[in-house]
TORLUM-216227 format. One record per residue: residue in three letters; x, y, z of N, C-alpha, C, CB in turn. Coordinates in steps of 0.001 Angstrom, whole numbers, padded with zeros to 6 digits, always signed. Glycine has a CB too. Example, Ala and Ser with C-alpha at 12.3 -4.5 7.8 and 13.67 -1.06 7.14 Angstrom:
BEGIN
ala+013190-005690+007800+012300-004500+007800+013200-003300+007800+011308-004473+009046
ser+012850-002250+007080+013670-001060+007140+012900+000030+007870+014084-000598+005725
//
This chain:
BEGIN
met+010349-001164-004006+009118-000949-004245+008786-000592-005923+008758+000138-003259
ser+008499-001587-006445+008145-001401-007902+006697-000838-008008+008260-002806-008714
gly+006666+000583-008883+005439+001066-009241+005751+001584-010454+004807+001992-008330
lys+006670+001129-011547+006694+001526-012880+005642+000994-013728+007886+001209-013414
lys+005128+001669-014465+003856+001562-015612+004528+001396-016705+002813+002851-015836
lys+003975+000367-017595+004314+000369-019191+003649+001466-019697+003846-000942-020042
leu+004389+001906-020625+003838+002823-021577+002464+002155-022438+005099+003220-022600
glu+001302+002978-022666+000049+002396-022410-000557+003605-023762-000613+002490-020446
lys-001327+002844-024745-001661+003850-025619-002940+004142-025389-001443+003568-026933
pro-003220+005537-025383-004329+006132-025028-005738+005213-025080-004370+007293-025880
leu-006776+005233-023937-008088+004445-023846-008842+005543-025086-008936+004393-021937
asn-009790+004664-025813-010913+004992-026364-012251+005286-025384-011110+003949-027271
arg-013072+005802-026141-014060+006631-025502-014991+005035-024863-015021+007945-026852
lys-015211+004034-025473-015556+002898-024868-014827+002321-023583-015499+002049-025818
glu-013402+002079-024122-012534+001907-022873-012424+002702-021648-011399+001918-023238
arg-012479+003854-021643-012464+004972-020691-013635+004895-019962-012340+006303-021306
glu-014940+004564-020405-015856+004218-019898-015998+003035-018646-016396+004036-020890
tyr-015561+001702-019463-015458+000884-018962-014619+001104-017785-015228+000125-019727
glu-013505+001467-017765-012471+001816-016952-013215+002741-015577-011323+002695-017941
ser-013882+003667-016189-014757+004422-014929-015828+003595-014509-015467+005871-015332
arg-016479+002909-014650-017372+001808-014140-016787+000904-013286-017916+001053-015159
arg-015391+000506-013972-014991-000691-012927-014684+000204-011791-013592-001776-013370
lys-013933+001199-011696-013452+002159-010548-014550+002398-009622-012943+003571-011079
glu-015486+002802-010291-016770+002889-009551-017293+001841-008701-017711+003094-010400
thr-017022+000598-009325-017436-000434-008877-016277-000786-007646-017650-001429-010069
leu-015250-000475-007606-014142-000656-006600-014281-000020-005578-012957-000362-006977
ala-014443+001065-005763-014819+002421-004865-016447+001778-003797-015334+004155-006360
ala-017086+001285-004444-018356+000927-003682-018127-000349-002964-019619+000781-004629
ala-017352-001133-003542-016886-002444-003082-016165-002168-001470-015706-003094-004318
leu-014991-001098-001461-013962-000669-000597-014967-000490+000453-013006+000614-001032
lys-015837+000611+000581-016679+001316+001112-017602+000301+001794-017253+002217+000167
leu-018197-000573+001176-019303-001815+001877-018109-002881+002821-020329-003040+000214
phe-016969-002949+002168-015939-003889+002773-015693-003416+004279-014495-003862+001884
ser-015524-001970+004355-015077-001056+005560-016058-001018+006488-014761+000375+005209
gln-017232-001035+006248-018687-000700+007186-019285-002483+007472-020220+000538+005936
lys-019138-002978+006625-019528-004610+007031-018703-005787+006944-020556-005076+006255
gly-017473-005455+006501-016710-006580+006202-016947-007367+005060-016760-007342+007156
tyr-015816-008358+004891-015758-009003+003531-016937-010221+003398-014171-009650+003314
his-017141-010910+004410-018062-012010+004455-019534-011510+004500-017748-012889+005669
gln-019677-010261+005185-021149-009816+005423-021408-008937+003721-021281-008541+007164
thr-020676-008620+003272-020788-007833+002010-021109-008986+000800-019273-006920+001724
ser-022330-008693+000239-022502-009686-001121-022194-008431-002108-024334-010585-001412
met-022258-009251-003578-021778-008946-004856-023569-008082-005116-021133-010646-006002
ser-024438-008502-004548-025720-007911-004840-025569-006498-004270-026967-008739-004207
glu-025073-006455-003046-025150-005124-002314-024260-004428-002909-024917-005097-000855
ile-022879-004792-003514-021757-003763-004319-022287-003369-005498-020311-004411-004714
ala-023050-004315-006302-023919-003691-007373-025011-002524-007232-024602-004720-007863
lys-025539-002650-006343-026762-001699-005803-026073-000242-005539-027516-002351-004219
ala-024916-000429-004498-024068+000609-004263-023416+001471-005622-022999-000028-003426
ala-023007+000641-006381-022413+001291-007424-023323+001532-008901-021171+000465-007646
glu-024593+001193-008350-025650+001584-009047-025533+000919-010489-025715+003101-009047
phe-025205-000449-010344-024933-001279-011599-026216-002607-011632-023131-001975-011463
ser-026490-003108-012264-027178-004293-012248-026018-005386-012130-028125-004433-013543
ile-026782-006498-011542-025744-007585-010899-025153-008117-011933-026328-008762-010026
gly-025674-008533-013150-025132-008728-014437-024106-008070-014946-025929-008587-015217
ser-024291-006443-014803-023084-005648-015031-021733-005840-014174-023501-004312-014862
leu-022119-006236-012769-021108-006304-011925-020266-007527-012246-021602-006284-010586
tyr-020735-008689-012855-020244-009910-012977-019414-009788-014598-021576-011076-012795
asn-019551-008481-015031-018927-008260-016542-017225-007841-016035-019926-006677-017608
phe-017378-007081-014987-016121-006650-014472-015333-007857-013511-016436-005286-013617
phe-016029-008248-012910-015302-009769-011770-016380-010632-011774-014884-009453-009801
lys-015328-011813-011955-016203-013113-011914-016786-013317-010606-015398-014395-012260
asn-016278-013095-009520-016530-012962-008121-016411-012358-007152-016319-013452-007752
lys-016359-012214-005867-016117-011486-005009-014459-011575-004399-017179-011767-004136
glu-014010-012729-004703-012783-012665-004581-011718-012074-005325-012591-013555-004492
glu-012357-012201-006685-011541-011517-007816-011439-010222-007827-011981-011767-009029
leu-012642-009457-007075-012860-008004-006922-012002-007630-005734-014420-007607-006703
tyr-011856-008309-004723-011092-008121-003540-009667-007912-003922-011242-009280-002597
leu-009292-008822-004450-007760-009340-004962-007362-007945-005794-007773-011013-006168
thr-008308-007506-006684-008260-006491-007726-008073-005243-006993-009525-006455-008638
leu-008794-005054-005804-008762-003709-005032-007538-003698-004192-010061-003485-004088
phe-006838-004816-003883-006037-004802-002985-004524-004724-003751-006352-005987-002084
asn-004378-005291-005303-003467-005203-006056-003384-003564-006364-003697-006166-007184
glu-004430-002937-006794-004458-001176-007294-003962-000679-006027-006186-000321-007746
glu-004491-000686-004977-004033-000008-004003-002825-000219-003484-004751-000057-003197
ile-001976-001335-003831-000493-001664-003612+000075-000801-004544-000026-003195-003839
glu-000373-000902-006020+000297-000220-007020+000302+001275-006972-000214-000619-008196
glu-000893+001875-006171-000827+003149-005907+000153+003893-005076-001822+003352-005509
ile+000251+003240-003938+001218+003265-002993+002543+003299-003271+001074+002374-002305
ala+002868+002277-004156+004309+002124-005127+004500+003453-005775+004215+000882-006462
gly+003612+003779-006581+003734+004950-007646+003706+006129-006864+002552+005016-008777
leu+003264+006219-006129+003469+007410-005241+004879+007522-004621+002450+007371-004105
val+005124+006625-003967+006632+006650-003427+007284+006707-003849+007161+006058-002932
asn+007599+005959-005179+008428+006202-006584+008811+007689-006795+007504+005747-007932
gln+007598+008167-006948+007381+009568-007652+007974+010525-006593+005681+009956-008020
glu+007805+010226-005181+008187+011129-004520+009708+011263-004267+007501+011040-003511
met+010002+009902-003961+011803+009622-004055+012610+010385-005072+012181+008028-004491
gly+011749+010004-006344+012400+010696-007657+012631+012120-007510+011496+010551-008930
lys+011996+012852-006623+012417+014113-006564+013636+014571-005808+011458+014725-006156
val+014085+013738-005236+014959+013952-004162+016471+013190-004506+014203+013364-002791
leu+017761+013500-003880+018799+012981-004645+019462+012160-003470+019751+014137-005417
thr+019824+012813-002086+020465+011898-001356+019751+010862-000879+021029+012420-000432
pro+020748+009822-000028+020017+008615+000772+018998+009186+001747+021104+007681+001659
arg+019526+010144+002603+018725+010510+003650+017504+011199+003091+019470+011352+004609
glu+017562+011746+002336+016329+012579+001681+015035+011354+000979+017136+013725+000181
lys+015771+010381+000560+014725+009711-000120+014252+008488+000883+015261+009192-001609
leu+014968+008360+001928+014096+007658+002917+013238+008516+003804+014923+006839+003787
asn+013428+009583+004039+012730+010521+004433+011033+010590+003409+013827+011823+004310
ala+011623+010933+002227+010397+010931+001486+009521+009637+001599+010732+011172+000081
leu+010457+008513+001456+009688+007124+001364+008820+007166+002894+010957+005580+001205
val+009288+007582+003831+008509+007613+005300+007093+008244+005058+009377+008611+006525
his+007521+009767+004981+006186+010542+004884+005239+010443+003688+006487+011914+004971
thr+005860+009746+002685+004651+009482+001590+004234+008177+002114+005105+009403-000172
leu+004670+006995+002756+003628+006122+003148+002894+006497+004381+004146+004843+003306
phe+003287+007581+005271+002754+008035+006526+001018+008791+005906+004107+009346+007349
asn+001339+009395+004870+000522+010468+004481-000456+009676+003853+001159+011583+003611
tyr+000069+008500+002983-001162+007890+002353-002090+007083+003332-000715+006937+001217
phe-001403+006355+004454-002011+005658+005172-003074+006432+006221-001032+004915+005720
glu-002587+007637+006196-003567+008313+007174-004879+008696+006104-002774+009848+008010
asn-004334+009208+004918-005346+009775+004138-006481+008558+003712-004614+010490+002833
arg-005781+007457+003537-006673+006176+003005-006512+004996+004234-005982+005497+001306
trp-006984+005625+005286-006815+004468+006394-007922+003315+006476-006809+005157+007839
glu-009373+003678+005576-010070+002820+005682-009608+001780+004695-011272+003267+005623
ala-009028+001806+003665-008363+000699+002738-007786-000292+003607-007201+001255+001753
phe-006502+000320+004304-005579-000333+004950-006359-000980+006158-004417+000589+005308
his-007457-000354+007030-008172-001365+007788-008878-002723+007446-008998-000751+008254
val-009220-002397+005866-010178-003295+005640-008845-004412+005123-011566-002736+004470
phe-007796-004136+004625-006592-005109+003985-005978-005855+005239-005250-004149+003118
ala-005861-004903+006364-004965-005642+006971-005549-006173+008382-003721-004832+007081
leu-006636-005988+008605-007297-006194+009740-008297-007666+009286-008160-004680+010183
ser-008615-007850+008143-009948-008516+007895-009244-010109+007503-011008-007626+006455
gln-007971-010298+007125-007492-011478+006196-007630-012845+007060-005810-011242+005678
gln-007977-012977+008382-008099-014017+008989-009602-014617+008785-007691-013739+010311
glu-010250-013716+008225-011748-014098+007814-011577-015094+006685-012703-012750+007283
phe-010707-014877+005636-010910-015317+004399-010746-016508+004316-010276-014796+003558
glu-011107-017375+003616-010950-018763+002865-009602-018693+002413-011987-019040+001586
his-009210-020200+002532-007647-020407+002428-007182-019953+000797-007234-022228+002782
ser-007913-020078-000262-007816-019914-001446-007350-018214-001569-009175-020424-002104
leu-008179-017475-000775-007671-015910-000943-006843-015806-000069-008637-014737-000787
gln-006607-016160+001224-005562-015940+002192-003946-016517+001365-006062-016919+003748
ala-004204-017525+000559-003089-017758-000399-002493-016929-001267-003359-018570-001093
asn-003657-016244-002032-003306-015449-002934-002998-013999-002653-004167-015561-003753
leu-003485-013627-001220-003088-012379-000523-001776-012649-000363-003797-012020+000802
gly-001427-013893+000419+000109-014029+000886+001114-013846-000207+000401-015457+001498
asn+000442-014543-001230+001687-014517-002251+001831-012902-002505+001359-015473-003862
val+000755-012401-002625+001081-010768-003226+001703-009721-002136-000474-009980-003764
ile+001308-010273-000733+002307-009448+000332+003665-009726+000318+001976-009680+001760
arg+004044-011108+000215+005455-011597-000109+006230-010878-000985+005452-012836-000630
leu+005693-010767-001990+006312-010438-003221+006429-008666-002982+005285-011040-004666
arg+005394-008205-002414+005664-006549-002213+006651-006248-001334+004471-005749-001670
his+006725-007091-000181+007612-006990+000858+009037-007137+000234+007293-008038+001946
leu+009148-008198-000438+010862-008715-000977+010910-007306-002156+011011-010932-002067
gln+010029-006691-002683+010221-005286-003522+011037-004285-002720+008742-004539-003876
phe+009865-003963-001788+010243-003194-000767+011451-003165+000098+009433-003300-000120
leu+012078-004374+000277+012848-004649+001057+014283-004409+000033+012454-006046+001716
gln+013951-004767-001041+015342-004266-001864+015211-003170-002371+015826-005048-002984
thr+014575-002310-002247+014396-000712-002684+014954-000070-001379+012614-000145-003050
val+014774-000306-000302+015235+000340+001121+016882-000029+001093+014311-000468+002663
ser+017042-001492+000883+018311-001887+001114+019025-001358-000213+018412-003474+001409
ala+018956-000778-001025+019617-000225-002057+019867+001020-001738+019007-000312-003214
ile+018797+001998-000980+019110+003377-000802+020279+003288+000643+017485+004351-000527
ile+020046+002516+001316+020905+002269+002438+022340+001785+002095+020251+001279+003297
lys+022195+000971+001251+023655+000557+000980+024553+001899+000190+023596-000934-000106
gln+023848+002434-000531+024300+003872-001205+024893+004816-000085+022928+004705-001946
gly+023781+004904+000768+024420+005531+002100+025661+005337+002657+023758+005235+003082
ser+025752+003927+003182+026786+003454+003491+028146+003540+002635+026418+002378+003704
glu+028042+003564+001491+029071+003701+000760+029530+005309+000400+028749+002889-000388
lys+028597+006073+000688+029077+007569+000791+029560+008101+002162+027925+008485+000380
gly+029715+006728+003470+030029+007347+004490+028893+008024+005003+031039+008102+004258
ile+027635+007980+004865+026337+008896+005698+025903+008030+006901+024773+009185+004636
phe+025762+006544+006321+025209+005466+007246+026586+004852+007822+024182+004258+006397
lys+026559+004018+008865+027377+002661+009371+027689+001880+008332+026620+001725+010347
pro+028397+001031+008362+028759-000119+007247+028134-001348+007966+030584-000362+006903
leu+027070-001209+008318+026410-002385+008443+025496-003100+007331+025716-002173+009468
pro+025317-004248+007762+024295-004908+006582+023228-003994+006085+023472-006215+007135
ala+023157-003880+004761+021809-003078+004470+020597-003740+004664+021721-002622+003114
glu+020486-005089+004305+018998-005570+004557+019069-005547+005953+018509-007076+003944
ala+019748-005499+007135+019357-005770+008470+019090-004398+008699+020382-006511+009460
met+019448-003334+008285+019319-001873+008466+017726-001559+007893+020628-001003+007546
ser+017628-002428+006667+016157-002038+006127+014994-002626+006755+015992-002404+004711
leu+015019-004023+007447+014269-004648+008301+014087-003729+009480+014830-005925+008618
ala+015050-002928+010209+014855-002173+010667+013940-001009+010722+015525-002136+010625
leu+014081-000434+009782+013299+000531+009180+011984+000109+009147+013732+000860+007923
ile+011877-000876+008374+010567-001196+008153+009853-001874+009237+010499-001930+007057
gly+010135-002293+009857+009731-002709+011347+009132-001489+011659+010961-003158+012457
leu+010051-000534+011892+009609+000848+012706+008401+001437+011828+010997+002113+012823
ile+008376+001132+010674+007315+001839+009689+005825+000973+010006+007883+001658+007811
asn+006014-000287+009970+004786-001361+010172+004289-001180+011474+005193-002943+010023
gly+005120-001138+012538+004436-000936+013902+003945+000242+014315+005202-001233+014866
ser+004601+001217+013605+003982+002894+013918+002310+002504+013255+005111+004602+012679
ile+002254+002055+012103+000910+002121+011297-000167+001483+011945+001003+001491+009946
ile+000207-000151+012623-000655-000863+012813-000968-000258+014355-000268-002333+012521
leu-000118+000550+015579-000211+001012+016502-001252+002090+016532+000871+001249+016788
trp-000978+002731+015456-002036+004136+014790-003555+003345+014827-001537+004750+012661
ile-003488+002246+013601-005067+001867+013857-005579+001464+014885-005521+000999+013189
glu-004842+000504+015804-005443+000040+016787-005606+001273+017889-004692-001182+017224
ser-005278+002256+017656-005533+003381+018769-006868+004132+018282-004151+004552+018900
asn-007343+003475+017445-008439+004317+016494-008133+005458+015921-009578+004713+017142
arg-007062+005706+015894-006260+006873+014747-006473+008252+015787-007319+007135+012744
ala-006273+007929+017278-006382+009083+018212-005426+010005+017811-006188+008744+019661
tyr-004264+009915+017167-003391+010861+016771-003097+010901+015282-002242+010687+017493
ser-002230+012104+014821-001931+012207+013627-000370+011364+013028-001983+013704+013514
leu-000727+010343+012624+000450+009233+011911+001406+010332+011158-000342+007888+010540
lys+000953+011048+010435+001953+011863+009645+002839+012798+010454+001226+012699+008635
glu+002364+013179+011442+003177+013969+012423+004062+013077+013388+002206+014853+013288
arg+003973+011815+013320+004755+011031+013987+006077+010260+013012+003740+010046+014641
ala+006131+010756+011593+007390+010762+010936+008558+010982+011220+007387+011303+010252
pro+008528+012261+011341+009875+012737+011752+010599+011790+013366+009574+014611+012057
glu+009816+011710+014013+010175+010896+015323+010715+009415+014761+008688+010704+016425
ile+009876+008602+014009+010386+007616+013426+011623+007505+012975+009785+007401+012661
leu+012024+008712+011876+012942+008677+010991+014105+008964+012309+012712+009806+009598
glu+014043+009773+013289+015194+009996+014076+015421+009069+015034+015176+011163+014656
ile+014403+008258+015264+014842+006832+016184+015863+005973+015327+013365+005720+016541
phe+015563+005933+013567+016099+005043+012737+017626+005429+012686+015365+005050+011381
tyr+017500+006804+012308+018887+007635+012247+019959+007755+013230+018616+008876+012102
thr+019494+007596+014562+020144+007532+015571+021237+006193+015629+019136+007598+016579
gly+020048+005530+015233+021185+003763+015209+021696+004141+013963+020267+001735+015091
val+021803+004322+012815+022316+004158+011593+023480+005215+011159+021184+004192+010707
glu+023134+006667+011517+024019+007599+011082+025236+007245+011959+023477+009081+011206
lys+026344+007451+010576+027728+007577+011297+028391+009011+011870+028716+007057+010289
lys+028794+008670+013203+029323+009759+014020+030526+010186+013644+029415+009457+015319
//
């Protein structure tokens, strides 16, 4: 999962104001999308919720599709950054996998509204938006798979995990993570996702740890 950001020079006052207004627009759009759905939300409604004129809104995004894709990409970037940050605080392969799962579950529980919008509404989109989202999702999935595989490979080399194909073990863990999040959403968040992290990790480790 790639969450690295290039070093950037500090923004000046005008740029900071622009960025602040852009983020306000994205926050307003996310709230409306979660309440009404993508197709039922208009650009004029987003502008009103963000307290901007419709003309100002189009200064930030040329259309609703671009706004949605920006929202999706920035959410993914934030998740990746948090996961990399937490994994960077620990050293061993097991600690890194623990950090990865706990961070993801914490994030989705705290940001369930965004996940609900992105994960459960894609079938409603026109072909061009589906294609763009699909490309982003495939790229991020491959990056995530590479990250997890590298950690598991390191664990196998150290004799912590069984000498099985790292990619296959990674797919097993990712499947557990994705399935747990989807079931939690479909249960209408009837329980704490964060509290399920130790169970998921135990199921995975029982299968891969070397006895």
